[in-house]
N, C-alpha and C positions, 0 to 999 in steps of 0.2 A: 679108474676102473671100479665098478661096483662089486663088492663081495657077493659071491653066490652062497648065501646062507639060508638054509631051509628051515631054520628054527622059527617057532611061532612068535609073531609080533603081538604086543599088547599096547593098545592105544592109551595114552595118558592125557590128563588135563591138569592145568595149573590150578591148585586149590587155594593156597594161601602162602604168605610169607610171614614168618614170626621172628621176633627178636631172640637171638641166641644168647649164650652166656660167655662165649670166648671172645677175647679182643680181636684175634686174627680172623675169626669166622663169625661175624656178628649176626648173621641171619640164616634161618632155615627155610628153604623152599620146599613146600609140600606138594607132591604130585600124586594124583589118584587115578587108578585105572578107570577109563571112561564107562565101562559097563560092569563095574564091581566096586568093592570097598577097599581093596589093598592100596597102600600108600607107600611112597618112597620119600625119604628126607634127604635133601641135597644142601650142603653148606655152600653159601655164596657170600661174596664180599659186599660191602656197602654200595659201591658203584653199580654192580650188577643188580643188586636188590632194588635200587632206585629206578634203574632202567626198566626192570620187569614190572614194578609197581605202577609206573606211569602208563604202561600198556594195559595192565589189568584194569586201571581206573579210567581209561580212555582220555588221558591227558597228554599234553606235549610239553617238552622242555622249552624255555625261551629261545635257546639255540640248539641245533641238532646235536644229539649225543653220538658217541662213537658207533653205537648200533644203528642209529638212523643213517649215518654215513655209509656203513656197510650195505644197507638196504638200497640206498640211492645209487651206489656204485654198481651193484650187481644188476639192478634194473636198467641202468644206462647201457649195459652190455647184453641186454635181453636174456638175462639169466633168472630163472625162477628157483626158489627154495621149495622143493617138492615135499620133503619131510626131514625130521630129525629123529635119529635113533640113538638112544642111550644104550651102549653096547657092553660096557663092563664097569666094574668098580674095583679099584686096587688101592688097598690101604687107606680107605676113606675118601678116595678121589674118583668121582664118576667121569667116564669118558664117553664122548658122543661123536656121531658123524652128522655132517650136513650132507644131504643128497641134493645136488644142484643139477638143474636141467637147462642146457643151452641148445635150443633148436633140436631137441630130441637126443642130444648127447648127455649122458648122465655121468656125473663125477662125484666121488665120495671124499669129503674133506674132514679130517680129524680136528676136533675143537673142544674147548672147555664146555661143559654142560650148561653152565650159567649163561655163557654167550650164545650157545645154540638155542636155548629157550627164549632169550631176549629177542633173537632174530625170528624164531618161529612165530612168536606173538605178533610181531610187526608184519610178517608176511602171511598170516593166517594159515600157516603150514602145520600139519599134524605132528604130534610128538609120540614116539613109540619107544618101547623097550622090549627085551626078550622075556618070554615067559619064565625061563629058568632064573633070570636075574631077579625079577620081581618076586618070584616064589622064595628065593633065598634071602633077599634084602628088605622085604617089606616091613613096615612098622607094626609092632604088636600092641594092641590096646586091650586093657583089662576092663572089667565091668565098672570100675570106678573112674574110667576115663584116663587113667595113667598110661603113658606110652613107653615103650622100650624100643631102642634102635639097635639093629645087629652091630656087633663090634666092628665088623669089616666095613661098615658104612661111615665110620667116623675117622678123623685124622688123629695123628699121634698126640698132638697137644690136648685134644679132648680126652683121649685115653688116659693121659697122665692125670688130668683133673678128676676124671671118674675114679681112678685108682685111689687118689687121696681121699675122696669122699667115701668110697667103700671101706677104706681102713678106719676112717673116723667113725663110721656107722657100724663097725665091727662085722661087716658083711664079707667074711674072709673067703667064702666060696667065689663070689664075684671078683674080689680082689685078686685071687689066684688066676682066674680066667683073663683078667685085664693085664696082669703082670706077664703072663705067658704070651699074649698077643703083642705086647710092647717088645718083649725080648725077641719074638719071631721077626718083627719088622726091623729091629736094630740089626739082627743077624743078617737079614736079607739085604739091607742097605749096605752093610759092610762088605758082603759078598759081591754086590754089583759094582761097588766103587773100587774094588781090589784090582791092582795092576795085573794084566794077563801074564806077566813074568814072575809074579809072586808065587813061591812054592806053596 
């Protein structure tokens, strides 16, 4: 069943993939709004980055990748990928829906954003997000070309690295913000994993 959400959608295009600094999230996928300048930064793993890069460059792997298999499977059952919607980000993890169409019946499937984008590129399907999400999470660029990413858009390991760097650089205001966000997430995770019978 498709969510009946009346929020404004913003179309995105895949701009580039760049090498990151963290071992667990080595690549940054940059998405830009199709009719504007705002950008989102999504961390992706090396396998997903390779799969996306192949599509961006019009290349094919010697043997079908997992995303190629997904596309072949849905096409075999006369299913079309209508669109991808990046609908939320929680503690640095973006969440997406695949909107699938089988003979006029639409189904909404929750998936990782990196997989959703790899599939969208293979199916020539549009990629969207919500206006309020891109307004809140877009990358900020200054006049020197330096970029800053909202704290909520990065994962915990990146926050720890940024905190160490901020302390070394004696940027204590930023360090305090990063520390507070780390503590908030730790508290949130402790609360969600707590037994329902725990007082």
